[in-house]
C-alpha positions in Angstrom: 146.3 87.4 78.8 145.0 88.6 75.5 142.0 86.2 75.6 141.2 87.0 79.3 141.4 90.7 79.0 140.1 91.3 75.5 137.0 93.4 75.0 135.1 90.4 73.7 135.7 88.5 76.9 134.7 91.5 79.0 131.4 92.1 77.2 130.4 88.4 76.8 131.6 86.7 79.9 131.3 89.7 82.3 134.7 89.3 83.8 135.4 91.8 86.6 137.3 94.3 84.5 134.8 97.0 85.1 132.5 96.3 82.1 128.8 97.0 82.0 127.8 93.5 82.9 130.0 93.4 86.0 128.4 93.2 89.4 129.1 96.8 90.0 127.2 97.9 87.0 124.0 96.1 87.8 123.9 97.0 91.5 121.5 99.4 93.2 123.2 102.1 95.3 120.2 102.2 97.6 118.9 105.1 99.6 120.9 108.3 99.8 121.4 107.7 103.5 124.9 106.4 104.0 124.0 103.7 106.4 121.5 102.2 103.9 123.7 102.6 100.8 124.9 99.5 98.7 127.3 97.8 98.9 127.5 96.9 102.5 130.4 98.2 104.6 132.0 94.7 104.8 132.4 94.5 101.0 134.3 97.8 100.6 136.4 96.9 103.7 137.7 93.6 102.4 137.3 93.6 98.6 139.9 96.3 97.8 142.7 94.4 99.6 141.6 91.1 98.0 141.6 92.6 94.5 144.8 94.5 95.1 146.5 91.3 96.4 145.2 89.4 93.4 146.6 91.9 90.9 149.9 92.1 92.8 150.2 88.3 92.4 149.5 88.5 88.7 152.3 91.2 88.5 154.7 88.8 90.2 153.8 86.0 87.8 153.5 88.0 84.6 156.3 90.5 84.9 159.2 88.4 86.3 161.1 89.0 83.1 161.0 92.7 83.6 161.9 93.2 87.3 162.2 97.0 87.0 158.6 97.3 85.8 157.5 94.7 88.3 158.9 96.5 91.3 157.4 99.8 90.2 154.0 98.2 89.9 154.3 96.4 93.2 155.4 99.7 94.8 152.3 101.4 93.3 150.2 98.5 94.7 151.7 99.0 98.1 151.0 102.8 97.9 147.4 102.1 96.9 147.1 99.6 99.8 148.6 102.1 102.3 146.4 104.9 101.0 143.2 102.8 101.5 144.5 101.6 104.9 145.1 105.2 106.1 142.2 107.1 104.5 139.5 104.5 104.9 140.2 101.5 107.1 142.0 103.3 110.0 139.7 106.3 110.1 136.1 105.2 109.9 134.9 108.5 111.2 136.1 110.1 108.0 133.5 108.1 106.0 130.8 110.7 106.8 133.0 113.6 105.8 132.4 114.4 102.1 135.6 116.5 101.7 137.8 113.8 103.2 136.2 111.1 100.9 136.7 113.3 97.8 140.4 113.6 98.7 140.5 109.8 99.3 138.8 109.0 96.0 140.9 111.5 94.0 144.2 110.0 95.3 143.0 106.4 94.8 141.8 107.0 91.2 145.1 108.7 90.3 147.0 105.6 91.6 144.6 103.2 89.8 144.9 105.2 86.6 148.7 104.8 86.6 148.5 101.1 87.5 145.9 100.2 84.8 147.9 102.0 82.1 151.0 100.1 83.2 149.3 96.7 83.6 145.9 96.0 82.2 145.0 93.4 84.7 144.7 96.1 87.3 141.3 96.6 85.7 140.1 94.1 88.3 141.2 96.5 91.0 139.3 99.4 89.4 136.1 97.6 90.3 136.6 98.8 93.9 136.6 102.4 92.8 133.1 101.9 91.5 132.0 100.5 94.9 133.8 103.3 96.8 132.2 106.0 94.6 128.7 104.7 95.3 129.2 104.3 99.0 131.3 107.3 99.9 130.8 110.2 97.5 127.9 112.6 97.8 125.6 113.3 94.9 126.5 114.5 92.2 130.2 113.8 92.8 129.3 110.2 92.8 128.7 110.4 89.0 132.3 111.7 88.5 133.7 108.8 90.5 131.6 106.2 88.6 132.5 107.8 85.3 136.3 107.7 86.0 135.9 104.1 87.2 134.2 103.1 84.0 136.9 105.0 82.0 139.6 103.0 83.7 137.7 99.8 83.0 137.6 100.8 79.3 141.4 101.3 79.3 141.7 97.7 80.7 139.3 96.2 78.3 140.9 97.8 75.2 144.5 97.1 76.2 145.0 94.9 73.1 143.5 97.4 70.7 146.1 99.3 68.8 145.2 102.9 69.5 147.7 104.2 66.9 145.1 103.7 64.2 141.8 105.5 63.7 139.9 102.3 64.1 141.6 101.6 67.4 140.8 105.1 68.7 137.1 104.7 67.6 136.9 101.3 69.4 138.4 102.8 72.6 136.0 105.8 72.4 133.0 103.5 71.8 133.9 101.2 74.7 134.6 104.1 77.1 131.4 105.8 76.1 129.3 102.7 76.6 130.9 102.0 80.0 130.6 105.6 81.2 127.1 106.3 79.9 125.8 102.9 81.1 127.5 103.2 84.5 126.2 106.7 85.1 122.7 105.9 83.9 122.5 102.9 86.2 124.0 105.0 89.0 121.5 107.8 88.5 118.6 105.3 88.4 119.7 103.6 91.6 120.3 106.9 93.3 116.9 108.2 92.3 115.2 104.9 93.4 117.0 105.1 96.7 115.9 108.8 97.1 112.3 107.8 96.5 112.7 104.9 98.9 114.1 107.3 101.5 111.3 109.7 101.0 108.7 106.9 101.4 110.5 105.9 104.5 110.4 109.4 105.9 106.7 109.6 104.9 106.1 106.4 106.8 108.0 107.7 109.8 106.2 111.0 109.7 102.9 109.1 109.5 103.9 106.9 112.4 104.9 110.0 114.4 101.6 111.6 113.6 99.8 108.4 114.7 101.8 108.4 117.9 100.8 112.1 118.5 97.2 111.2 117.7 97.2 108.4 120.1 98.7 110.6 122.8 96.1 113.3 122.0 93.4 110.7 122.2 94.7 109.4 125.5 94.8 113.0 126.8 91.3 113.6 125.5 90.1 110.5 127.2 91.6 111.7 130.4 90.0 115.1 130.0 86.7 113.5 129.0 86.8 111.4 132.2 87.6 114.5 134.2 84.7 116.4 132.6 82.4 113.5 133.4 83.5 113.5 137.0 83.0 117.3 137.2 79.7 117.0 135.5 78.6 114.4 138.0 79.8 116.5 140.8 78.0 119.6 139.3 74.9 117.5 138.9 75.0 116.4 142.5 75.6 120.0 143.6 72.7 121.3 141.4 70.4 118.7 142.8 71.4 119.7 146.4 70.7 123.3 145.6 67.3 122.3 144.0 66.3 120.3 147.0 67.5 123.1 149.3 65.4 125.7 147.4 62.4 123.4 147.4 62.7 122.7 151.2 62.9 126.4 151.7 59.9 127.2 149.5 57.7 124.4 150.7 58.6 122.8 154.0 60.2 125.8 155.6 57.3 128.2 154.7 54.7 125.6 155.5 56.3 124.9 158.9 56.5 128.6 159.6 52.8 129.0 158.8 51.9 126.0 161.0 53.9 127.5 163.9 52.1 130.8 163.4 48.7 129.2 163.5 49.4 127.0 166.5 50.8 130.0 168.4 47.6 131.9 167.6 45.5 128.9 168.7 47.3 128.9 172.1 46.1 132.4 172.7 42.4 131.5 172.0 40.1 129.6 174.3 39.5 126.1 173.0 35.8 126.7 173.2 36.1 129.7 170.9 35.5 129.2 167.2 38.8 130.9 166.3 40.7 128.1 168.0 39.3 125.5 165.6 40.0 127.7 162.6 43.6 128.1 163.6 44.0 124.3 164.1 42.2 123.6 160.8 44.5 126.0 158.9 47.6 124.5 160.5 46.4 121.0 159.6 45.8 122.1 156.0 49.2 123.7 155.8 50.8 120.5 157.1 49.0 118.4 154.4 49.9 120.9 151.7 53.5 121.0 152.8 53.8 117.3 152.9 52.3 117.0 149.4 54.7 119.6 148.0 57.7 118.0 149.7 56.9 114.7 148.1 56.5 116.4 144.7 59.8 118.3 145.2 61.7 115.1 145.9 60.3 113.6 142.8 61.1 116.8 140.8 57.4 117.2 139.9 55.5 120.4 139.1 53.6 122.0 142.0 50.1 120.7 142.3 48.7 124.2 141.7 50.3 124.3 138.2 49.0 120.8 137.4 45.4 121.8 138.0 45.4 125.4 136.6 47.4 127.9 134.5 50.0 130.2 135.8 47.6 133.1 136.4 45.1 131.0 138.3 47.9 129.4 140.3 49.2 132.8 141.3 45.7 133.9 142.3 45.3 130.8 144.4 48.7 131.4 146.1 47.7 135.1 146.8 44.3 134.1 148.2 45.7 131.4 150.5 48.5 133.7 151.7 46.1 136.6 152.3 43.7 134.3 154.4 46.7 133.0 156.4 48.3 136.4 157.2 45.3 138.7 157.0 46.9 141.0 154.5 45.0 141.8 151.3 46.7 140.7 148.0 45.6 142.0 144.6 46.5 139.6 141.9 46.4 141.0 138.3 47.2 139.5 134.9 47.9 141.8 132.0 48.5 141.2 128.3 47.7 138.2 126.1 48.5 134.9 127.8 51.1 132.9 125.9 52.5 129.4 126.5 55.6 129.2 128.7 57.9 126.3 129.4 57.0 124.4 132.4 60.2 125.3 134.2 59.5 129.0 133.6 56.1 128.7 135.1 57.6 126.8 138.1 60.2 129.5 138.6 57.6 132.4 138.5 55.4 130.5 141.0 58.2 129.9 143.4 59.3 133.5 143.1 55.9 134.7 144.0 55.7 132.4 147.0 59.1 133.4 148.3 58.3 137.1 147.8 55.1 136.8 149.7 56.9 134.8 152.5 59.4 137.7 152.8 56.6 140.2 153.0 55.0 138.2 155.9 58.3 137.9 157.7 59.8 141.3 157.3 57.7 143.9 155.5 54.9 144.7 158.0 52.8 145.7 155.0 49.2 146.5 154.9 48.6 145.5 151.3 50.4 143.7 148.5 50.1 143.8 144.8 51.0 140.8 142.5 51.1 141.4 138.8 51.7 138.9 136.0 52.5 140.7 132.7 52.7 139.0 129.3 55.0 141.3 127.2 56.4 140.9 123.7 59.1 138.3 124.0 59.0 138.0 127.8 56.8 137.5 130.8 57.2 139.6 134.0 56.1 139.0 137.6 56.0 142.0 139.9 55.4 141.7 143.7 55.0 145.1 145.5 54.2 145.9 149.1 53.8 149.1 151.1 55.9 147.8 154.0 58.9 149.2 155.8 61.4 148.4 153.1 65.1 148.1 153.4 68.4 149.2 151.8 69.4 146.7 149.1 72.9 148.1 148.9 73.5 147.6 152.6 72.6 143.9 152.6 72.2 142.7 149.0 70.6 139.3 148.6 70.7 138.7 152.4 69.1 135.4 153.3 68.7 132.2 151.4 65.3 133.3 149.9 66.6 136.1 147.8 69.6 134.1 146.7 67.4 131.1 145.7 65.0 133.5 143.7 67.9 135.0 141.8 69.5 131.6 141.0 66.2 130.2 139.7 65.6 133.2 137.5 69.1 133.3 136.1 69.0 129.6 135.3 66.2 130.4 133.0 68.1 133.2 131.3 66.0 135.7 133.2 66.6 138.8 135.3 65.6 139.5 138.9 65.4 143.2 140.1 64.9 144.3 143.6 63.9 147.9 144.4 63.4 149.1 148.0 64.3 151.8 150.4 63.5 152.2 154.1 59.9 153.3 154.7 58.9 153.1 151.0 58.1 149.5 150.6 59.7 146.8 148.3 59.2 145.8 144.7 60.6 142.5 143.3 60.5 142.0 139.5 61.3 138.7 137.7 61.6 138.7 133.9 61.9 135.6 131.8 62.0 135.1 128.0 58.7 133.9 126.6 60.2 132.2 123.6 60.6 128.4 124.3 63.9 128.3 122.3 65.4 130.8 124.7 64.2 129.1 127.9 66.5 126.6 129.6 64.6 123.4 130.0 
């Protein structure tokens, strides 16, 4: 027994008496999370009973000559086995209760301490205290359990050293210090490594969760994008329908109304009279112009009058043609210094003038009309005034598609449409658009 359990044998051969080179001393406790902590649950479930049985058999063999001591040691072995069975094996739910595990380890270390003092070969059994401390005790109580386990190993390793002498005491202290410091250093290192591993694991999990959230957000954004595209297509279709409706109203509807008026006038004139031919010719010209404008509207082209001349000249041509058609004098005036406008702005002002004149012909019963194009600082204004019968704008605001279409066109260009009228005092329509290209909606 002296050769087996001597300090030299422990330090050189690494026998499982709890020395620094034993498997317990070189192990990594793993992450702080109990389910990932080394050693595995199976080892601490089976190893204590195996080591305790092994030590009990040694007791039977080595202490036959002293039955009293043998029975006491066997009784303490049975007490240790019962303590492990009750506190650890039969109550696995207690493993995650730090207070219960501290009580368990305290009782087990006390029993082990008595056994290893009475019989040095129980140093094999103290190995399990190291495993239990790593697996069951929270930090920093784990260090205390490991330190006591290493201390008991030192008692076992120095059993043959005479502690009655100063040299023996120094040897014991040296062995205990090396065991305790070494065991605690390795325990701290493994605990810290496990902590870093757990943090990296948590970081990876957080990153994975962030990626899942990002993927979910991207999927939601894709759905919203598709929804917006659908809405944009529907809005585009609706805008195009409104544009075509306005163009039909401003071109075909007005042209057809003029044609009907001329044909009705021709019916009242004798075919041999020169006036009849004039009415028919005007109706034919209106039909040709309306057809041309309808084709250009379908193709979203600028009106022909704006293609051939500037806005002022185009408005003058519109006023002259309208005056000859309805027999009402129109005075077209341009004020200010002409400045370039976006094509869409010129188009809106031309259509506004045409619609305003059409309303005068249909409703106003006016004797004269004034059309003024004003180039002002930062904006351009179109005013159409008549001396007709007027109306009450508050009673029927924007009645009819014509006024609604005018207002929509002007507002789409960030402009403002004002209507002033009262019964018996005529009507004034004013459209104002920004002159700066950057402010005009293309």
